[in-house]
C-alpha positions in Angstrom: 34.2 9.8 -19.5 35.1 12.0 -16.7 35.3 10.2 -13.1 34.0 12.2 -10.3 33.9 11.5 -6.6 31.1 11.7 -4.6 31.2 14.9 -2.4 31.1 13.8 1.1 29.0 15.9 3.6 30.9 17.5 6.6 30.1 15.5 9.9 27.6 17.0 12.5 29.6 18.7 15.5 28.0 19.4 18.9 29.0 22.6 20.9 27.7 24.2 24.4 28.1 27.7 24.9 28.4 29.5 28.2 28.0 33.2 28.5 29.8 35.4 31.2 29.1 38.9 32.9 32.6 39.5 34.4 33.6 36.3 36.1 29.9 35.6 36.8 28.4 32.5 34.6 25.2 33.7 33.3 22.0 31.3 32.5 20.0 33.8 30.6 21.3 32.4 27.1 18.7 31.4 24.8 20.5 28.6 23.2 23.0 26.7 25.3 23.4 23.5 22.9 23.4 23.1 19.4 24.7 21.3 16.3 26.5 22.9 13.6 28.7 21.3 10.7 31.3 24.3 10.7 33.0 25.9 13.7 32.8 29.5 11.9 28.7 29.1 12.1 28.8 27.7 15.6 30.6 30.8 16.7 28.0 33.0 14.6 24.9 31.1 16.3 26.4 31.5 19.9 27.3 35.4 19.1 23.7 35.9 17.8 22.1 34.3 21.0 24.4 36.3 23.6 22.6 38.3 25.9 23.1 42.1 25.7 24.7 42.4 29.0 27.2 39.5 28.6 31.2 40.4 28.4 32.2 37.5 26.8 31.4 33.7 25.9 33.1 30.4 25.9 32.2 28.0 23.2 33.3 24.2 23.7 32.9 21.1 21.3 31.1 18.3 23.2 30.2 14.7 22.1 27.0 13.6 20.9 26.1 11.8 24.2 26.7 15.0 26.3 24.4 16.9 23.8 21.8 14.5 23.9 21.6 14.7 27.9 21.8 18.4 28.0 18.8 18.6 25.5 16.8 16.3 27.3 17.7 18.0 30.8 16.5 21.3 29.1 13.2 20.0 27.7 12.5 18.2 31.3 12.9 21.7 32.7 9.6 22.9 30.5 8.1 19.9 31.4 7.4 18.5 27.9 
């Protein structure tokens, strides 16, 4: 009888991304905060949402409370 351990899932991590055009911060990013379990996937999401005229991006990991705060502020901006 083989003993197997239950595979644990990775914890969800929260990320915020800022796009830059030269030294100017851009506000045209489609998705500035998002969740991902892996850093590689977070980078891919950030790159895919990068505006065409952006030179670079800055991806930072944030805590869950900051994520919720940014999400609700974003949704309030649309009047939902």
